[in-house]
Each structure stands twice: as structure tokens, then as C-alpha cells.
C-alpha positions, 0 to 999 in steps of 0.5 A: 482892091481886094485880095480873094479875086484874080485881077485881069492884065492886058498887055499892047503891043501894035503887032502883037507877036513878040514883046506883048506876048512874052509878057502875058507868060511871064506874068501869067507863071509869075502871079499866079492865083493872083494875076491873069494875063492876056495880049492883044495889038492895034493892028496885029501880024497874025502869027507869034514870032518864032523867037518869042516862043523859043524864048519862053521855052528856053526860060521855062514859061508857058510857049503854047496857045498864043495867038496875035490877035486884036485889042478890039477883041478885049473892048466888046461885050462879053470879053474879060474885064480888065483892071490893068492894062500896059502897053510894051510898045512906044506906037501902041502908047500912041495908038488911039486905043478903045474905051475900056471897060471899067477903067482899068489902072493903065501904063507904058512900061515900053521895052525895044522890040526885039523883032526888029533887030536885024544880023544873025539869030544870035544877035536876034536870039539875045534881042529876044532875051534881053525883052524877055528879062527886062520885061520879067523885071518889069512883072516881078516888081508889079506883082509885089505890089501891095495892091490890098493896102496902097491907094490909087494914086500911089498905085499909079506912081508905082505902075508909071516907076515900074515902065522907067525901069532897066531898058525902057524906051521912054523915061517919061512913063507916059500912060497908054 
């Protein structure tokens, strides 16, 4: 890892409509000039959940230009080469992923699906806010890692540990 480049990060979630979109926007601001985030899904829903965009706006993050897309786009020739890939839902962690060019580092950072919450609009909004908070905490821990001075094994250990932070859906921190 070197200090003179921008690292590409892909967040994966089965539907690519909520959690992965939140993470993409949050990392693009919190890791600006060091990281470029993308998101995708195994079976994209085809549209971004409106409450994900509302949550991003309310928190002051970019909320435009997002789309629900297949992870196949990132396994094709000409796609940006990923340095890190994080699954943010348990279903995506269990999917048979494409072969990623360059063998990026991977970890599972599972967070409950706010789009699955039933209830009032306020309760649904709270679920999205909570998911965004859990993802932001992970992302802040990630961007704080000393990438240029940490060996690969220690970095992999730290990436998995981040996945076990508050709000995790999987206490084992399995690899994506």
C-alpha cells in the first residue's frame, strides 16, 4: 500500500438499494482524496431506496447520482480494479462472487437491512439512520488505518475486526 494513490472500494449488498449505497456515499466523503467508493449487488433491485437517499441528505452526504447495479459491472474488462471489497449484508456474504481482478482484500461488515423494517415512516427512517451510523463508524475506523505502514496480515485482521463493531449481524467477521 502506498500513500500516493487513491484506493478503490466496492460495497456489496444483494439488492444494492440501501446499505451499500449509504456506505458508498459516506466513504466518498469521509475518505475523500484517499478512497473512491462504489456499490453493487448480486441481484440489484433496479432502484435506490428513497429512504436511503433521504437519510444521506439529512446527514449532509451526497444523495444524487446513485443507481442500483450488478456487481458484474465491476468484474468486466475496463472496470476499476478494486483494492477492498466489503459485503454489508449477510446474503451477499454468502453469494458466489465474481473473480475480482487484482485479488482485493475483503471483509464482511454486515448491518441489518433497514429496507426490511416494517412500521411507521418514522420507524423506517430510524432504521436507515441507525444503519448509516453503524456504517459510518466502520468507515471512520477504516479510513483511520495506517495503510502504508501496516502489513497485509495485520490489515486483514483489522478489516475483519471492523466488521464486528456495534450493529454487526455476524460476530465472526467472515470474509466476503
